[in-house]
C-alpha positions, -999 to 999 in steps of 0.1 A, spaced: 637 427 67 641 405 98 632 434 122 601 440 101 589 406 103 595 404 140 576 435 147 549 423 122 547 391 142 543 411 174 516 435 159 496 404 144 498 386 179 485 416 197 461 429 173 444 397 162 459 364 180 454 371 214 420 387 211 403 358 194 420 334 217 409 351 248 373 356 235 371 319 223 388 302 254 376 322 282 344 341 267 358 377 273 334 402 263 317 375 244 286 350 250 294 316 239 275 291 263 242 292 281 229 280 315 197 264 310 177 234 320 156 225 285 168 252 261 193 252 233 202 283 210 202 278 172 221 303 152 227 306 116 254 326 96 259 340 62 222 345 50 198 352 39 196 329 10 163 331 -14 165 294 -17 173 277 18 163 305 42 125 303 36 128 265 37 146 268 70 120 295 83 93 269 72 110 242 93 114 262 124 79 274 122 67 237 119 85 229 152 77 260 172 114 268 174 129 303 177 165 311 162 191 338 158 202 347 123 234 365 119 231 381 83 254 397 61 242 434 52 246 429 15 224 400 13 198 416 37 197 446 13 188 422 -14 161 403 4 144 424 29 114 404 27 132 376 42 146 399 70 112 410 76 96 373 78 125 363 106 114 393 125 78 386 124 81 350 135 100 357 165 133 352 155 163 376 165 183 392 134 219 399 142 249 416 125 276 395 105 293 423 86 281 441 55 303 416 35 317 384 47 354 392 53 373 383 86 378 413 108 417 403 109 421 417 76 401 448 81 412 481 96 392 491 126 375 522 107 363 495 82 351 471 105 331 499 121 314 508 89 306 473 82 290 469 115 270 504 111 259 497 76 246 463 83 228 480 115 212 504 93 199 480 68 186 456 97 168 485 114 152 500 82 134 465 77 125 456 111 121 491 128 146 476 157 179 483 163 201 451 163 217 439 200 238 411 186 270 407 166 290 379 154 323 387 135 328 364 103 344 331 114 339 343 151 374 361 145 380 393 166 408 418 167 419 440 196 397 469 186 364 449 181 354 452 217 354 488 213 341 493 179 309 471 186 298 495 213 265 482 231 265 452 206 268 417 224 294 396 208 278 360 202 302 332 192 290 295 198 295 263 218 296 240 188 299 240 152 296 210 129 314 217 94 278 219 78 291 242 51 310 212 34 289 192 11 308 160 15 298 159 51 264 147 43 233 145 63 237 115 82 273 124 95 261 159 103 229 148 121 253 125 143 278 153 150 247 175 160 231 149 180 263 143 201 261 180 214 223 179 218 220 195 256 209 224 273 230 256 272 246 248 240 248 275 211 246 258 177 266 271 147 247 263 113 248 281 78 218 287 58 237 301 28 265 283 10 282 307 -15 308 322 11 345 316 7 354 279 14 316 267 14 296 244 -10 265 263 -26 245 234 -20 256 224 17 225 240 33 205 212 21 222 187 42 219 210 71 180 211 67 177 173 65 201 169 96 182 197 114 149 182 109 159 149 126 176 169 155 143 187 160 124 153 163 149 141 188 147 173 209 110 174 208 109 138 223 133 149 249 115 178 260 142 205 247 133 236 233 152 259 206 153 297 215 167 326 203 200 344 216 176 371 236 160 343 254 189 323 263 208 352 275 181 359 296 175 325 311 213 324 317 212 357 336 181 344 357 199 307 364 229 327 376 208 349 400 190 320 411 221 297 419 236 328 435 205 333 458 202 297 472 212 291 506 250 289 513 259 305 480 270 338 493 296 318 515 308 298 486 311 327 462 334 344 488 373 333 492 370 310 523 386 319 555 421 309 556 429 312 519 454 340 511 464 358 481 488 334 470 468 306 473 441 321 452 464 331 427 479 295 426 443 281 423 434 308 393 466 292 374 453 258 381 416 267 367 435 279 334 452 246 329 419 229 338 402 250 310 429 238 284 425 201 298 388 203 291 394 217 254 423 191 247 404 161 261 370 173 248 351 170 282 315 175 281 298 193 308 269 176 329 240 200 334 255 235 338 288 221 340 296 236 375 304 202 392 310 175 368 322 170 334 326 136 313 339 121 281 332 88 264 367 69 259 383 36 260 390 20 295 428 11 290 434 -6 323 438 -43 334 407 -64 333 383 -58 361 359 -88 374 324 -75 378 298 -88 402 274 -100 375 301 -124 360 311 -99 334 344 -84 329 355 -48 318 381 -52 295 407 -31 281 395 -12 251 357 -12 264 339 19 259 333 39 292 320 71 307 350 87 322 340 112 350 356 144 360 348 165 390 351 204 384 381 216 402 364 251 412 337 228 428 365 210 445 383 240 458 352 253 472 342 220 491 378 217 502 385 251 515 351 250 536 361 214 549 376 207 581 390 175 568 393 150 539 364 132 553 342 165 551 353 168 517 342 134 507 310 137 525 302 169 503 312 149 471 289 122 481 263 145 481 272 160 448 272 124 434 238 118 447 227 148 428 247 139 399 239 104 390 202 110 381 213 136 354 241 111 342 216 85 338 193 108 318 222 120 296 233 83 289 196 75 275 204 105 252 237 91 239 235 79 204 260 51 209 249 42 245 245 4 235 283 3 235 292 18 267 299 -4 296 297 21 324 310 48 345 345 49 352 370 70 373 404 72 392 402 92 424 418 94 460 382 101 475 364 67 470 351 61 505 314 55 506 311 51 467 302 15 469 268 26 485 260 46 454 265 15 432 304 19 422 329 -9 425 361 1 440 394 -16 425 431 -12 433 451 6 408 480 -13 395 513 -6 411 539 10 390 549 46 376 511 53 366 499 49 400 528 69 416 522 98 390 484 98 396 488 97 433 512 127 430 489 147 410 457 142 431 476 148 464 492 180 448 455 189 439 443 185 473 474 206 488 467 233 463 429 233 474 432 224 510 421 255 534 448 265 561 428 252 589 418 217 575 435 188 592 443 154 581 429 122 592 450 91 598 423 67 593 409 82 562 441 72 542 443 87 506 454 65 478 443 65 444 417 38 434 397 29 402 360 33 404 336 18 381 296 16 379 280 -8 355 252 7 332 226 -14 351 236 2 384 236 39 367 201 32 353 187 26 388 195 63 394 171 73 364 142 83 385 161 99 415 185 90 444 187 54 449 203 54 485 226 75 503 265 68 509 269 93 536 263 68 565 283 43 549 311 69 547 309 77 583 308 40 596 339 35 574 359 65 590 343 63 626 370 67 651 390 93 668 394 125 649 363 118 628 333 107 646 336 139 665 332 161 634 297 168 625 285 164 590 284 195 571 252 213 571 227 208 541 228 245 534 265 239 521 257 214 497 275 221 463 248 214 437 248 205 400 
């Protein structure tokens, strides 16, 4: 019996758990997040429903929004008029199995039949073969990647518990509002009679979605279907790859061997887990900067306007993307050059962060932008205040971590600079300073950084070329 349980555990891990984990965390063979400037993808599961789906279609039509409906084949068969209307009004119709059962509990042959039968139902109504598939509950097994063939598996960036009636329209709206940003793939439900759902829950979803659409219209956002989101993402990736200096950034920098690249790859896996654990949010396309709203937990910091940043105050905690840091550090001759490049990234990032702040529903309680970093030279010219980190185990631990990070990312040919001493500091920008960046760059910190580091070993090093800028 014990041997049977052990082999059963191994089988379940390989058949179901690992494929689901890999597809969710790393997006393997699945689309879960877009790269866009103004667009957000709306997706709806479990329908169509004769009561709620027509109301949803009316709402989408009123706001000029497009969506993707992952329909259950049995429901589509009973309500072909709703599938036809989705198609005629510019929405995408995808597959959500013929019956709403998780693929973990189905044999590969059964999953294939579910997909093929639903595909046939949709094609008979719309005249077009579906391109997109979302397994129930987003759960895949090891055979799904082969079974789905040419179908694109679509997961999601954000879901909100809208299948539970007790969440209520106001709380649901608040959850959705926090995630309202370009590139997001929203998961919602237009039917409430599946296992674990409440039949009246879609009514709350419709109320919350209408409020969200008002906000999106005011902010200049567009709701699009998956076909458009995927096309935009591919176009934006090509655009980013074709910009000056991108080819150089995309290749392993000179002096970076296979061992260093493997070490960096392991570090990136840790970063993904860190982002998930602490719920970091991307700024823009997330290639350079992430942030989270949290409570400041350090000592009181005196501010220039006579105010004080106190323990427990709400702040925007900033995090530079480590992949971007690796590219910059590996291409830099010294820590000074890395700092210069980071200042340039900051000049591009702050206007976006100011715009993001104005979209935050709880912005009135936020005091400013906070971070702890080794690379703080020149940040005063951007509007940050720099404070010493309290001595103690926290300072030593943080200093060790960031020095280790730099050691991992520094290229073989990079040299250290005596005058540019690296020690962890607190940087803080009050909201008033952040809002000065709302309409674009306010000032340049690069000249200030050069002046601070002028001297032997630094003045002779030219500033990196503009074409090597890492942009958001």
